[in-house]
N, C-alpha and C positions, 0 to 999 in steps of 0.2 A: 572691434572692427572686423567685418567679414573679409573673406579671401578676395572677393570681387572688388570691394571698396579699397583694399590695400593695393591691388594691382592696377587700379584706374586712377590713383591719386595724381600720377605724373602725366596722364594722358591729356590730350586736348579735350575740352569740355564736350564738343560735339560727338567725338568718337566714344567717349565714356557713356554718353546718353544712348548711343546705338547699342552698346553692350548691355545696358540696363533695360532695354526693351523686353517686354514679356514675350519672348520668342515662342514658347508653347502656345500662347493665345494666337499668335500670327499663324502658326502651323495649323491649328484647329480651324481658324476662319478660312484658310485656303482650302482645306479638306472639304468643308461644307460647301463652299462656292463651287468646287469641282463637281459635286453632285448636281448643282444647278446647271452648269455647262453641259454635262452629260445628258440630262433630261431634256434640255432645250434643243440639243442636237438631235436627239431621238424623235421628239415631237415634230420637228421640221422634216422628218423623213431622211435623216442622215445628212443634213445641210447645216452649215454654220450660220447661214442667214435664214430667216430674218431675226433670230433671237440670240443664239449662242455667242456669236462674235461681238455684237454690241454689249451683251451682258459681261463678257470678259473684259472689254475695254472699260466699262463702268466700274467693275470690281478693281481693276488696276488703279484707276483714278481714286477709288475709295481707299485702297491701301496707302497710296501716297498721302491722302488727307489724314488717315489715321496716324501715320508717322509724324507728319507736320504738327498735328494737334498734340500728340504725345510729347514732343520736344518742348512745347510751351509750358512754362511754370504754372503751377496750380493757382498762384495768387492772381495771375492774369484772368483766368476763367472766373474766379470768384468776383473780381472787380467789375467784369462786364456782364455778370449774370442778370442784373436788373435791366440794363439797356437792351440786352438780347431778348429778354422776355417781352419788353414793350414793343420792340420791332416786330416780333412774331405776332403780337396782338394786332398791330397796325396792318400787317400783311393779311391776316385773317379778315379784318374789316375791309381791306381792299378787294378780297375775293367777293364780298357781298355786292360790290358796285362794279368791279371791272373783271371779275373772274370769267373763265371760259368753261364751257360744259364738257363733260366727259363721263361716260358710264352712268348717265342719268343724274349726275350731280354737278354742281358748280364748285369745282375744287381747285382749279389751277389759275395761276397768274402768268401771263406771257410778258417777260421783261427782255426786250431786244430779242436775241437769238435763243434765250433760255426760257424753259417752261418749268415753273416752280410750283410745288404743292406745299403751301405754307403750313398745312396741318401736320405734315411730317416734321418740319422744322420745330413746330411748337412742342412736340414730344420731348425734344432735348432741352429747349429753353425753359420749359416748365420744370424739368428736373433740376436744371441749373439754379433757377430762381428759388425753388423750395430748399435745395441744399444750402444756398447762401442765407436764406431766411432763418433756418434752424441753427446754422452756424453762428449767426448774429444774436439769436435769441438766447437769453439766460436759461439754463437748464431747468431752473425752478419754475419757469413760466410755460414750459412746453405743453403741459396739459391744461393750462388755463383756458376757459371757453373763448375769451376774446382772441387769444393768439391762435387757437385751433380754427376759429372762423376765418381768420386772416389766411392761414395756410390752405384751408378748403377753398377760399375764393381764388387763390392763385391757381389751383388745379382746375376749378370748375369754369372759370371765365373762358379759357380757350376751348374747353370741351363743349360748352354751350354754343360757341360760335361755329365750331365744326359741325355740331348737330343740325344747325340751320342750313347746311349746304345742300342736301342732308347727307351725312356720312356717319351712320351709327357706329360702325366698327371702329373707326379712328377715334371718335368721341369717347367710346368705351375705353379704348386703350389709354387715352389721355387721362381720363378720370382715375382709372385703376393704377396707372403708372405714378400719378401724383400720390395716390393712397399708399403705395409702397414706400415712398420717401417719408411720408407723414408717420407711417407705422415704425419705420426704421429709426426715426428721430426720437422715439420713445413716448409718443402720445398714448395716453391711457387706453387700454383695450376696450373700456366701456363705451367709448365713442363709436368704435367699429361694431360692437355688439348691437348698439342702438340703431346704427345705420342698416345693418343686415336685417334686424327685426322689422324696421320700417319698410325695407324692400320686400320682405316676405309678406307683410301685411298688405302692401300695395298690390302685389300679384294676386293674393287671395281676394281682395276687394274687386279687382278688375274682373277676375274670372267669375266671381259670384254675381256680378251685375248683368251677366249675359241673359238676354231674354226678359229683362225687367224694364220698368219704365225709366229707370235711371242708368241704363246701360252706358258704360264709359267709352268703349271702343265701338267702331263701326262693324257691321256684319262681315265685311270683306277682311277686316283686320283679324277678327276671330277665325275666319276661314284659313288665314295664313298660319295662325297658331295651330289649328287642327292639322294642317299639312306638315308642319314641323314635327308634331308629335306622331303623326302617321302619314308619311309621304305617299303611301299607296292610295290615299283618298283623292289625290289629284296628280297622277303620274305624268301627265303631259303638260301640266301647268306649274303650280307652285312647288310641287314635289319632284320636278324633273331633274334638277341639279343634283339633289342628294341621292335620288334613285340611281342615276348613272354613276355617281361617285361610289356608292355601295357595291354596285356590280363590279367596278374596276378593282376595288379593294378586295372583294371576295375572290375574284378570278385569279388574283396573283398567287394565292396559296402560300405555301411555305417558302419556296425559292423563286417564284415568279415565272412569267411566260418567257422571259429572256429579253436581252437588250434589243430595242426597236421592234419587239414583237407584241406590244400592247395594242389590242384592238380598239378599246374604248377611246383612246386618244387619237390614234392614227385614222380611225374611221369617223372622227368628229362627233362621236356620241357624247363625249365628255366636254361640257362647256368650260370656258376660261381655263383650258388645259395648261397654258403656259404661265398662268398667274396664280389665282386663288386655289385651283384644284390640281396643282402640279404634284402634290404629295400622293394623290391617288394614282397618277401615272407611274411614279416611282414604285409604289406598292404593287401595281399590276405587273411591271416588268421585272422587279427584283424581289417581290414577295415580302413576307414577314421579316426575313433576314435583312434585306436591303433597307426596309423602312425602319427597323429597329436600330440598325447601325447608324443611320442619320440621327435618330433620337439620342443615341449614346454620345455622338459628337456634340450635340446641343448641350447635353448635361455636363460634359467635360468642360465646355466653354463656361457654363455657369460656375462650375467648381473652381476653375482657374481664376476667374474674376472675383469670386467670393474670397479666395485666399488674399487677394490684393486688398479687399475691403477690410478683412480681419487684421491684416498686418499693419495697416496705416494707423498713425496716431493723430492724424488730422481729421477733425470732425467733418469738415466740408468734403474732403476727399472720400471718406467712408460713405457718407450719404449720397454723394454723386455716383459712386460705383454701384451702390445698392439700387439706385434709381435706374441706371443704365441696364443692369442685368435683370431688374424687374420688368422693364419695358421689353427686353429681348425675350424673356420667358413668356410674357403675355402674347407676343407675336406668334411664336410657334405653338403654344398651348391652345390659343383660340383658333388658329388655322386648322390644327389637327383635329380638334373637337368638332369644328365646323364640317370638315369633309367626312367625318365619321358619323355625322348625324347627332352628335351630342350637344351641339349648339346651333342656333340659327345661322343661316348663311348671311354674313355681314360684310364680306369683302375685305378680309385681312390677309395680306400676302404671307408666304412662308419665308422667313428671313434668310437672305443670301442665296435662296434657291429660286423663288419666283422671279419672273422677268419684271424689271422695273428700274427706274432711275432714282427718283427722289428718295424712296424708302431705303435703298441700298446705301446711297451716299450719306444720308443722315445717320443710319445705323453704324456705318464705319466711323463717322465723326464721334458718335457715342463711345465706340471702342477706343478711339483716340484719347478721349477723356480718361478712360480706364488706364491706358498706357501712361498718361501724364501722372496719374496717381501712383502708378507702379514705379515709374522712373524717379520721381521726385521724393518718394518716401525715403530714398537713400541719402537725402540731404546733399545732393549735388549742388554746386553753385548755380544760381539762376542765370 
């Protein structure tokens, strides 16, 4: 019995759960969110409105959700995994018929006073469903083709619905996030090797078709690929976003121009400066040191959550935590790669830093599940 377990035996159950919270994770999340408040304040020219103050309120709400979710026993989340997944699929179907437009895509549902983005909710419910699926499945059947197809279907159905909106970035995160859980469950690596090989072959085939009678993509789509590979080909069109982003990243240098001294964001050269491209604003004002410190905080969050996954003896909990941290990693990795020109611009926010509501609340819900796995691994009474 650990020291903490010994000293919490006689405590009220609620107080014991508070002490069992993963407080280093809480501190790291607050530190990352502070970066977001600081940059949103700077982008607004030294004002809390229109971004920093609402973001702070959303984060406070997200922290409350994380605590509430963390105090709920794991058996509850496993029992509702299937229902939650079905509800998220129905909401995605609802977007098809009743969704509202935003940023060139039909992504949101307006329910009374609330504006919900079901694709963000689907990221968590898909992880829940896959974790419950593999927890239910006999270990000897994990790599059987029939059961692998079932797991792939769970991951791909919401991804394909999101792709129709169209929202390529979120669809990609959904599919890859599901893939993390499938891999962590122990599915044979050969399936992943075959999938990667098929993807490479598909890319080669598409590029080889250019200029032939059987050309697969339209000419304008190939031009977009050209602009991604060389943004200077269309500096005022398809390459504008990434060109301005690269200017901001480069001008920051080692230590940056200084707080509220970034010219690319303040003079409105940088598009989506408060959402998808906020990392470039950070790099311009605080330089390589500031950008690297944020990356270190992200890696520490991954490490703290990984310890929870490794320490738990519950298969569902371990897969759930791996799915949440895989999703979190994909968020910041894709965003950073995107703004540095290493990946196409697909509209993925920087977690806990970019301005936004649905993404932050759902992400904090996910960390609440990590807290639940951490708290209840100590076998506290439910």
